[in-house]
N, C-alpha and C positions, 0 to 999 in steps of 0.2 A: 664729455670727451671719451670716445671709445679707447679702451686699453688695447694696445698692440702687444701681442704675445710672441716673443722671440724664441727661436731655437738656434743653437750654435753647433756646427759640425766642424771638428778639428779644434783641439784645445791647446794650441801652442802659445807662444809669447804674445802675438798680436791679438789672439782671441781673449787673453787675460786683460789686456788694455781695453779692448772693445767692450767686454763685459763690465768692466769698471765704469765706463761711460754710459752703458745701458742703464745702470742703476742711478745715474744722475739725471736721466731724462724722464720728465713726468709723463704719466699715461703709458708707461712701458713696464713689462714684466718679463723676466727670463723664465720661460715656460719649461725649457729642457735643454740639456747639453749632452753631447755624444762624443765618445772616444772609443777606440778599440779596447781600451783598458777601463773596466768598470771602476777600479780604485781611483784612477785619474779623474774620471767623470764625477765620481762622488766628492772628491776633494775640491774639484773646480766648482761644483754646485754649492758646496758648503761655503766656500770663499765668497762666491758672487750671488748667493741667495737664490739660486735657480730652484724651481719647484721639483724638477725631475732630473734624473741622470740615467744615461743609457750607455751600454757597451756595444751598441750597434747603431750605425747611421740610419739604417732602414727603420729601426724601431722609432727613432725620433721623427722620421718622415711620416710614420703611421699615426703619430699622435694628433688627433683631430683638434686639439686645443692650441696647436702651433699655427700662427698666422704667417710668419715670415722666418726664413732660415738665413742665417749668416754663415757663409761657407769660407772657412779659414784653413783649408787643407793646403798641402804643397801644390804648386802650379799645375802639375801634370794630372791632378785629380779634379780640377775645377770643372772640366767638361762633364765627366761622369756624374758627379753629384749635383751639379746644376740641372742636368737633364732629368735625373731621378726626382729631384725636388719639384721641378715643374710638372712632371707626370703625376706627382702626388698632390698637385694643385696648391703648392706652397709658393708664396712670394719669395723672391730670392735677392739677397744682397751678397754678391760674390767678390771676394778680395781680388785686387788687381794682380796680374793681368786677368781679365775676364776669361780669356782663352789663351793658349800658348801661341796660336796663330789665327789668321783671319778665317780659315775654314772652320775652326772650332767655334769662333764667335758667331759665324753665320748659322751654324747648327743650333746654337742656343737662342739666337734671335727668332729663328723659324719656330722652334718649340714654344717659346714664351708667347709669341704673337698668335700661334695656333691655339694655345690653351687659354689665351687672354689672361695670362698671369704676369704680375709685376716682376721685372728683372732689371737690376742695375749693377754696374761694376763699382766696387767700393774704392773710388779714388777720392779719399777724404780731402785732399787739397782743393778740389773744386768747390767745396762747401766751407772752407776756412774763411772766416770773416775778413781777414786781411786780403786774401786772394780775391774774394768777391768784390771788395772795393777797388782793388787794383784793376781788375777787368773792366769795371764800370768807369773808373776815372780815366783810363786810357782812351775811352771812346770820345772824350772831349779834347784830345791832343794836348795835354798839359805840358809835354816836353817836345812839342812839335812832331814832325813826321818821324816815325820810328825807323831806325836804321839797323840796330843790332840788339840781339839778346844774348847774354852770356849766363849760363846756368849749369850747375853740376850737382851731383849727389855722390859723395865718396866717403867710405869709411874703411878702416883697416880690419881685415879679416884673414890675413895670411896665417894666423895661428890656428885656423880651423882646418880640419882634415878634408881630403878630397871627397869623403863620404857625406860631409855636411850638405844640407839642402842647397846652399847657395853655390856650391861647386859641383854637385852631383848631376851628371848629364841625364841620368834616368829620371830625375825629378825636375827637369827643365831648369837646371842651374845656370848661373852666369849673371853678370851685372846688368845686362840690357833689360831683361824682363823684370828683374827684382827691384832695381833702383834707377836704371836708365830711363825707365818709363816716365819718371817724374819730370825731368827736364824736357823730354820730348813732348809730354803733355802740355807743359807751359808754352812751348813754341806753338803747338797745335791750337790751344785755346785762344791764343792771342792773334795768330797769323793764319790759321787754317792749314790746309794741306800744302806742302812745299812743292815747288816746281822741280827741284833737283835735290838728291840726297847723296852725300858722300860720307863714308864711314871707315874707320880704321880701328883694329883691335889688337890687343896682346892677350896671350892665353896663359892660364894657370897650368902648372905642371901635370895636373890630372886631366887636362884636355878641355876644360870649360873656358869660356871667355872671361877674362879677368878685368879688363878695362877697355873702354871704347870712347873714341872721339867721333863726334858727329857734326857735320856741317849741313844745315838745311838752307837752301837758297830759295828766296821768294822774289817777286817782281822787283821790289825796291828795298828789301831788307834781308838780313841773314840771321841765323841762330847758330851760335857755337856752343855745343853741349858736350858734357863729359860725365862718365860714370866709372867708378873704380872700387874694387875691394882691396886695393893695395895700400891706400893711405887715406887719412881724413883731410878733407878740404874745409874751407870756411863755410861752404854751403850757403852763399848768398846768391841772389839773382839780380842781374843788372840789365836794365833797359836803357839804351842810348837813343835819344832823339836829336833832331837838328837844333832844339832850343833848350836841352837839358837832359837830366838823367833821373831815372827812378830806380831805387834799390830796395829790394825786399830783403829784410834783415835775416840773419841766421836763426834757426834753420829754415830757409825760405819756404819749404813745402808745408811747414806747420807754424809759420811765423806769427807773432803778435804785432808786428809793426813794419812800416816801410817809410822810406824817405824820398822826398821830391827835391831835386837840386836844379835850380834855374838861375837866371841872372838876378833874380830877386832874393836869392839866398836859399837856405835849406829849411824845409818844413818836414816835421816828423808826425806821422799818423799812427796812433796805437789802437789796436782792436783786440783785446784779450780774448782768447778762445775759451770755450767752456770745457772743463775737465782736461783730459789728455788731448782732446782734439777731435774725437770721433762723434761727439754729441751732435754736431751740426749735420753730418750725413745721416745719423740715426733719426733726427727730427725731420729731415727731408723725406726719408722713407716712410716714417709714420704718417706724415701729412698726405703723402701720395696715396697710401693705403686707405686712410680715412675718407679720401675723396674719390676712391675707386679708380685710381689711375693705374695704368700698367707701365708707365715710364715717368721719369723725373725730367722735366724740361731742361734743366741746367746741365744734365749729363745723360744724354740719350744713348740708346743702343747703337744708333748710327755714329755717334761720337766715338763710342768704344771700338766700333769696326774700323773707322778711319784711323784711329790711333794705332791699333794693332797692325794695320796695313803698313804704316810707316815703320813700325818696329820689325815687321817681316822683312822689309827691304833692307833695313840696317843689318839684320842677322844674316840675310842671304849674301850681302856684299862681303861680310867678314868671314863667312863660313861657320857661323855659330848656330848650327842646326842640330836636331836631335834625331836619333834613330827611329823613334816611335812616330815621327811626323809622316 
């Protein structure tokens, strides 16, 4: 089995978790990590057994031993460093959202397809074992015709300053792109593109969007979605059909279990995830690269484009836009 050599750009909290799971996946090595601070890069490399540390993203991209780059920078830098990685002929796994808007995602798609380089948005939930089974099970209509999805992603962050990345407008802050993407993803992966979108937001004192309610209307079902930095919710996802319910347990976007409730009673299905939960998308990327694929069939670039188009419409409706767009 070919060893896949990873590089990491941006060494924040999510990169720490991701690196921990990289070391849990066989046939994988962390070739290099990059931060603007060499001390930070060296400490990160020591903690996660990376072979090299860089104080320049460019230097990591110039490392010929790096096969694929995981980009974990703030949202507003995804476009720049994804394009630079593609130009350097590196495969790319970029944290969600792939781009801040559809225009950015199209630029990345064009670049990756032109260079014939692998590119995928890191939406780990798509590869979560529980979510994979839920998606497949619903194809056989175990709860009858689907009528409603309720899902949210909320946590308390009001103790953070307006300069924190989740509130900072210059960094594409706001709940929609940071956490609202998850419930919208769930509706999209189950039902596709909606016929109608309605969204309402409230804003943080610094001007960024704080919490948002979204209603997606389909031909014969609806999705009620919510995201917020103002409080913590139960973070379960509920699907209601004409013959029963399916509930993905908390935290639904990384859950180990779901429940099926019908006239025959309740059935519980458990699917423990590997490590923190990133192992599954890492394995998907590794397999794609070993098979010389430039996309992963379960989450394609077209999927990422259609998802961000929904998020664009939500942000446009509520006025959660950025000066740099």
